[in-house]
LUMMIKOL-574411 format. One record per residue (C-alpha): x, y, z; residue number from 0; residue in three letters. Coordinates in Angstrom, 1 decimal. Example, Ala and Ser with C-alpha at 12.3 -4.5 7.8 and 13.67 -1.06 7.14 Angstrom:
BEGIN
[[12.3,-4.5,7.8],0,Ala],
[[13.7,-1.1,7.1],1,Ser],
//
This chain:
BEGIN
[[0.1,-0.2,0.3],0,Met],
[[1.0,3.5,-0.6],1,Ser],
[[0.8,6.3,1.3],2,Gly],
[[-1.8,7.6,-0.3],3,Thr],
[[-5.1,7.3,1.3],4,Ser],
[[-7.2,4.4,-0.8],5,Asp],
[[-10.6,6.0,-0.3],6,Val],
[[-8.8,8.8,-2.6],7,Thr],
[[-7.5,6.4,-5.2],8,Lys],
[[-11.0,4.0,-4.9],9,Thr],
[[-13.1,7.3,-5.3],10,Ser],
[[-11.0,10.1,-7.4],11,Gly],
[[-11.8,12.7,-4.9],12,Arg],
[[-9.7,14.2,-2.6],13,Ser],
[[-10.4,13.8,1.0],14,Pro],
[[-11.1,17.4,2.0],15,Ala],
[[-13.6,18.2,-0.9],16,Arg],
[[-15.3,14.0,-0.1],17,Gly],
[[-18.0,13.4,2.2],18,Ser],
[[-17.6,13.6,6.4],19,Ala],
[[-17.2,9.1,5.2],20,Arg],
[[-15.0,9.4,2.5],21,Glu],
[[-12.8,12.2,4.8],22,Arg],
[[-12.9,9.7,7.7],23,Leu],
[[-11.9,6.7,6.0],24,Leu],
[[-8.9,9.1,4.3],25,Ala],
[[-7.7,9.9,7.6],26,Ala],
[[-8.3,6.4,9.3],27,Ala],
[[-5.9,4.6,6.1],28,Asp],
[[-3.6,7.1,6.8],29,Glu],
[[-3.4,7.2,10.2],30,Leu],
[[-4.0,3.0,11.4],31,Phe],
[[-1.6,1.9,8.5],32,Tyr],
[[0.8,4.5,9.4],33,Ala],
[[0.6,4.2,13.4],34,Glu],
[[-1.6,1.2,14.7],35,Gly],
[[-5.6,0.8,15.0],36,Val],
[[-4.8,0.3,18.6],37,His],
[[-2.3,3.2,18.9],38,Thr],
[[-4.5,5.9,17.1],39,Val],
[[-7.6,7.1,19.1],40,Gly],
[[-10.6,8.5,17.2],41,Ile],
[[-10.1,11.9,18.3],42,Asp],
[[-7.0,12.1,15.8],43,Arg],
[[-9.1,10.9,13.0],44,Val],
[[-11.4,13.2,13.4],45,Ile],
[[-8.8,15.8,13.6],46,Glu],
[[-7.2,14.8,10.4],47,Arg],
[[-10.4,14.2,8.7],48,Ala],
[[-11.7,17.9,9.5],49,Gly],
[[-15.3,16.9,10.3],50,Val],
[[-17.4,17.3,13.9],51,Ala],
[[-17.1,13.9,16.4],52,Lys],
[[-20.9,13.7,15.7],53,Ala],
[[-19.8,12.6,12.2],54,Ser],
[[-18.3,9.9,13.1],55,Leu],
[[-20.5,8.2,15.4],56,Tyr],
[[-23.4,9.1,13.0],57,Asn],
[[-21.3,7.1,9.7],58,Thr],
[[-20.0,4.2,11.9],59,Phe],
[[-21.1,4.0,14.9],60,Gly],
[[-17.8,3.0,16.4],61,Ser],
[[-13.8,2.9,16.8],62,Lys],
[[-14.5,-0.7,15.7],63,Asp],
[[-16.7,-0.2,12.6],64,Glu],
[[-14.3,2.7,11.5],65,Leu],
[[-11.6,-0.1,12.1],66,Val],
[[-13.8,-2.5,10.0],67,Arg],
[[-14.0,0.1,7.1],68,Ala],
[[-10.5,0.7,7.0],69,Tyr],
[[-9.4,-3.1,6.7],70,Leu],
[[-12.6,-4.0,4.4],71,Glu],
[[-10.9,-0.8,2.2],72,Leu],
[[-7.9,-2.4,2.0],73,Arg],
[[-9.2,-6.1,1.4],74,Phe],
[[-10.9,-4.6,-1.7],75,Gln],
[[-8.1,-2.9,-3.3],76,Val],
[[-5.4,-6.0,-2.4],77,Arg],
[[-8.6,-8.3,-4.0],78,Arg],
[[-8.8,-6.2,-7.2],79,Asp],
[[-4.9,-4.8,-7.7],80,Thr],
[[-4.4,-8.9,-7.7],81,Ile],
[[-7.7,-10.0,-9.6],82,Met],
[[-6.6,-7.1,-12.1],83,Ala],
[[-2.9,-8.2,-12.5],84,Glu],
[[-3.7,-12.3,-12.8],85,Leu],
[[-6.3,-11.2,-16.1],86,Ala],
[[-2.8,-9.7,-17.4],87,Thr],
[[-1.6,-13.7,-17.4],88,Val],
[[-2.1,-16.5,-19.4],89,Ala],
[[0.2,-18.9,-17.7],90,Ser],
[[-1.5,-20.8,-14.4],91,Pro],
[[2.4,-21.1,-13.0],92,Arg],
[[3.2,-17.4,-13.3],93,Glu],
[[-0.4,-16.0,-12.1],94,Lys],
[[1.2,-17.9,-8.7],95,Leu],
[[4.3,-15.8,-9.3],96,Leu],
[[2.4,-12.6,-9.8],97,Val],
[[1.1,-12.5,-6.4],98,Val],
[[4.6,-12.4,-4.7],99,Phe],
[[5.4,-9.9,-7.4],100,Asp],
[[2.6,-7.5,-6.3],101,Leu],
[[4.2,-8.2,-2.9],102,Leu],
[[7.2,-7.3,-3.6],103,Asp],
[[5.9,-3.8,-5.5],104,Gln],
[[4.5,-3.4,-1.8],105,Ser],
[[7.6,-4.2,0.1],106,Cys],
[[9.8,-1.7,-1.9],107,Arg],
[[7.9,1.4,-1.3],108,Arg],
[[9.2,3.9,1.2],109,Pro],
[[5.6,4.2,3.1],110,Thr],
[[5.7,0.5,3.6],111,Phe],
[[4.7,-0.4,7.3],112,His],
[[4.1,-4.3,7.1],113,Gly],
[[0.8,-6.0,6.6],114,Cys],
[[-2.1,-3.8,7.4],115,Ala],
[[-3.9,-6.9,8.0],116,Phe],
[[-1.1,-8.3,10.5],117,Val],
[[-0.8,-5.2,12.0],118,Asn],
[[-4.3,-4.8,13.2],119,Ala],
[[-5.0,-8.4,14.2],120,Ser],
[[-1.5,-8.3,16.5],121,Ala],
[[-3.4,-7.1,19.6],122,Glu],
[[-7.1,-7.7,18.4],123,Ala],
[[-9.6,-8.3,21.0],124,Gln],
[[-11.7,-11.5,20.2],125,Pro],
[[-14.6,-10.8,18.1],126,Gly],
[[-13.3,-7.1,17.2],127,Ser],
[[-12.8,-6.1,13.3],128,Ala],
[[-9.3,-6.6,13.6],129,Ala],
[[-9.7,-10.0,14.4],130,Glu],
[[-12.6,-10.9,12.1],131,Gln],
[[-11.5,-9.0,8.7],132,Val],
[[-7.6,-10.1,8.3],133,Pro],
[[-9.2,-13.7,9.4],134,Ala],
[[-11.6,-13.1,5.9],135,Glu],
[[-8.5,-11.7,4.2],136,Val],
[[-6.9,-15.0,4.9],137,Arg],
[[-9.3,-17.1,4.0],138,Arg],
[[-9.8,-15.7,0.8],139,Trp],
[[-5.7,-15.7,0.0],140,Met],
[[-5.8,-19.3,0.7],141,Arg],
[[-8.8,-19.9,-1.9],142,Ala],
[[-7.0,-18.4,-4.0],143,Leu],
[[-3.7,-19.7,-3.8],144,Phe],
[[-5.8,-23.1,-4.4],145,Val],
[[-7.4,-22.3,-7.3],146,Gln],
[[-4.4,-21.0,-8.9],147,Leu],
[[-2.7,-23.9,-8.4],148,Ala],
[[-5.2,-26.1,-9.1],149,Thr],
[[-5.4,-24.7,-12.0],150,Glu],
[[-1.6,-25.1,-12.7],151,Ala],
[[-2.2,-28.3,-12.4],152,Gly],
[[-0.7,-29.0,-8.8],153,Ala],
[[-0.5,-32.7,-7.3],154,Thr],
[[-1.7,-31.4,-4.0],155,Asp],
[[-3.2,-28.0,-4.6],156,Pro],
[[-4.2,-27.3,-0.8],157,Ala],
[[-0.9,-28.9,0.2],158,Lys],
[[0.7,-26.0,-1.9],159,Leu],
[[-1.4,-23.1,-1.4],160,Ala],
[[-1.0,-23.7,2.1],161,Ala],
[[3.0,-23.4,1.5],162,His],
[[2.6,-20.2,-0.3],163,Leu],
[[0.5,-18.5,2.0],164,Gln],
[[3.3,-19.1,4.9],165,Leu],
[[5.9,-17.5,2.4],166,Leu],
[[3.6,-14.2,1.6],167,Tyr],
[[2.9,-14.0,5.1],168,Asp],
[[6.2,-14.1,6.1],169,Gly],
[[8.1,-11.9,3.7],170,Ala],
[[5.4,-9.1,4.6],171,Ala],
[[6.6,-9.9,8.4],172,Val],
[[10.2,-10.3,7.6],173,Ser],
[[10.1,-7.2,5.1],174,Ala],
[[8.9,-4.9,8.1],175,Arg],
[[10.6,-6.3,11.0],176,Leu],
[[13.8,-7.1,9.2],177,Asp],
[[13.7,-4.1,6.9],178,Arg],
[[14.7,-6.1,4.1],179,Asp],
[[12.8,-4.9,1.3],180,Pro],
[[13.6,-7.3,-1.0],181,Gly],
[[12.4,-10.0,1.1],182,Ala],
[[9.1,-10.8,-1.0],183,Ala],
[[11.4,-11.2,-4.0],184,Ala],
[[13.4,-14.0,-2.1],185,Thr],
[[10.0,-15.6,-1.1],186,Ala],
[[9.0,-15.6,-4.5],187,Arg],
[[12.3,-17.8,-5.3],188,Val],
[[11.5,-20.0,-3.0],189,Ala],
[[7.7,-20.2,-4.3],190,Ala],
[[8.8,-20.8,-7.4],191,Ala],
[[10.7,-23.9,-6.5],192,Ala],
[[7.5,-25.2,-4.0],193,Leu],
[[5.7,-25.2,-7.2],194,Ile],
[[7.9,-26.8,-9.8],195,Asp],
[[7.9,-29.2,-7.4],196,Ala],
[[4.6,-29.7,-7.2],197,Ala],
[[3.7,-29.8,-10.8],198,Leu],
[[4.2,-33.4,-12.2],199,Pro],
[[5.1,-32.1,-15.9],200,Val],
[[7.8,-29.9,-14.0],201,Arg],
[[9.2,-32.5,-12.4],202,Arg],
[[9.3,-35.4,-15.0],203,Ala],
[[10.8,-32.6,-16.7],204,Ala],
[[13.9,-31.8,-14.2],205,Arg],
[[14.4,-35.7,-14.0],206,Arg],
[[14.6,-35.9,-17.6],207,Ala],
[[17.1,-33.0,-17.8],208,Ala],
[[19.2,-35.4,-14.6],209,Thr],
[[19.2,-38.5,-16.6],210,Ala],
[[20.9,-36.7,-20.1],211,Arg],
//
């Protein structure tokens, strides 16, 4: 994710001129991602958005619902970005790797602060938006990896998907904690090896090459 608010990107309107909802989401997107949903209080969001406190409660009802809207917007942007990029790639194997390419782009941005969903869920209360939305995101990512692994012809799509998701999550955490913008690129290399090992055709080609 870039430092620009996802509300601005998806609506095409400046937060300063948008509705109270758009301005609140733009402010939440900026502050929650940079500093954390548990650290930033609603007063700072309201001040950054330039709206009255009543606007937040009239629009979202509570901070938890504002957090939900922020995370759901981030999810929408991630999902739309991945699906749009996948539509440009023909090879099922390359589609699996494209997911890591997009993560690599994100990790290399100067404004990268880690995975918004991992960050939010780190101190989430049971049943809160910070727990529920990240869980939904992970289910979607796992289902996507399973679908792509199946299309690629993996012997065990579910197993490959589990390994790829582990790499994906680990790369995002490593990029943040180790200050390593190349973590996703490294994970992509490992992902390619896992994919090739899981595809019967690739395994047969390697055996044939070794036998020569």
